[in-house]
Every structure is written in structure tokens, then in C-alpha cells.
C-alpha positions as CSV (number, residue, x, y, z in Angstrom):
1,X,206.0,84.5,90.1
2,X,205.1,85.2,93.7
3,X,206.4,88.4,95.2
4,X,208.8,88.0,98.1
5,X,207.4,89.2,101.4
6,X,209.2,92.3,102.7
7,X,210.7,92.6,106.2
8,X,208.8,94.7,108.7
9,X,210.2,96.8,111.5
10,X,209.6,96.7,115.2
11,X,207.2,99.6,114.9
12,X,205.2,97.9,112.2
13,X,204.9,94.6,114.0
14,X,203.8,96.5,117.2
15,X,201.1,98.2,115.2
16,X,200.1,95.0,113.4
17,X,199.7,93.0,116.6
18,X,198.5,96.0,118.7
19,X,201.2,95.4,121.3
20,X,203.9,97.5,122.9
21,X,207.6,97.3,122.0
22,X,208.3,95.8,125.5
23,X,205.7,93.1,125.0
24,X,207.1,92.1,121.6
25,X,210.7,92.0,123.0
26,X,209.4,89.8,125.8
27,X,207.7,87.4,123.3
28,X,210.9,87.2,121.3
29,X,213.0,86.3,124.4
30,X,210.7,84.1,126.4
31,X,208.3,82.6,123.8
32,X,210.6,82.3,120.8
33,X,208.6,84.6,118.6
34,X,210.2,84.5,115.1
35,X,212.3,87.6,114.8
36,X,215.7,88.5,113.2
37,X,218.2,91.0,114.4
38,X,219.8,92.8,111.5
39,X,222.6,95.0,112.8
40,X,220.9,96.6,115.8
41,X,217.3,96.5,114.5
42,X,214.7,93.8,114.9
43,X,213.0,92.6,111.6
44,X,210.0,90.4,111.1
45,X,208.1,88.5,108.4
46,X,204.3,88.9,108.9
47,X,203.5,85.4,107.7
48,X,206.0,83.8,110.1
49,X,204.6,85.8,113.0
50,X,201.0,84.9,112.0
51,X,201.9,81.2,111.8
52,X,203.7,81.4,115.2
53,X,200.7,83.1,116.8
54,X,198.2,80.5,115.5
55,X,200.4,77.6,116.7
56,X,201.1,79.2,120.0
57,X,197.5,80.0,120.7
58,X,195.8,77.0,119.2
59,X,193.7,74.7,121.3
60,X,192.1,71.4,120.5
61,X,188.5,71.1,119.5
62,X,187.7,69.3,122.8
63,X,189.2,72.3,124.8
64,X,187.2,74.7,122.6
65,X,184.0,72.8,123.2
66,X,184.6,72.7,127.0
67,X,185.3,76.4,127.1
68,X,182.1,77.2,125.1
69,X,180.1,74.8,127.3
70,X,181.3,76.4,130.5
71,X,180.4,79.9,129.2
72,X,176.8,78.7,128.4
73,X,176.3,77.3,131.9
């Protein structure tokens, strides 16, 4: 049986992502970062945040190749 992932706090997600509290709040509000408000505290699931980050920051292989080509020239 797989163990349920625990919820992490704002402080833990800031440390995990290496971002400030203000940056995380801005990402929640303007970029729909997955977060849940429980009473007055923000809570996060690491796997949801990781998935969101990968989807938000993914680029196509063509874009990646053009970026790498431009760096080489």
C-alpha cells in the first residue's frame, strides 16, 4: 500500500523551491499554482507543485533545439 503524501507548509514549499513567500503567493494568484488554504494557512502537495512546474515551464523539442543552436552561434 502506497503511503499518502503529507501536506507541506508555506515555509517548506519556499525552501523546497528556493523562493520567497511573496513569490509563492504571486504564483498562486497569477499563475494558478496548486495550493490549498486550510483555515488561514496555505498547504501544498509536493507532487502537485512539481507537476505544475514541469507543465508550466515545458517547451517543445523544437524550441529547445533553437535555443541550444542560438547559444552555440
